[in-house]
C-alpha angles and dihedrals in degrees: 000000000000116000140153117231121211110217092201099064102004091241121139137214126207110213118231095232136043113217119184126198113219116202113221124187110220133177089256096047141278119335125188112199118183125242102209128209093004091167090070097051134087121234089257092053091048090050092050092047092050091050090049094048091046092053092047091049093050091047090047091237101121113139126215088258089058094058 
């Protein structure tokens, strides 16, 4: 479970979306594109998104929305 704890009053907030950074080794260094709204995706969709983001990172074609 992903939550944010408030130190002032010890309350917590559960964010609406789950975004996961995926580290990709590229010829020009490490890239970390973001898999957005993972909580709404099937395992197959997550796998396809990771493959797509990996290819974009290696080809140096990640957009701002991908990071």
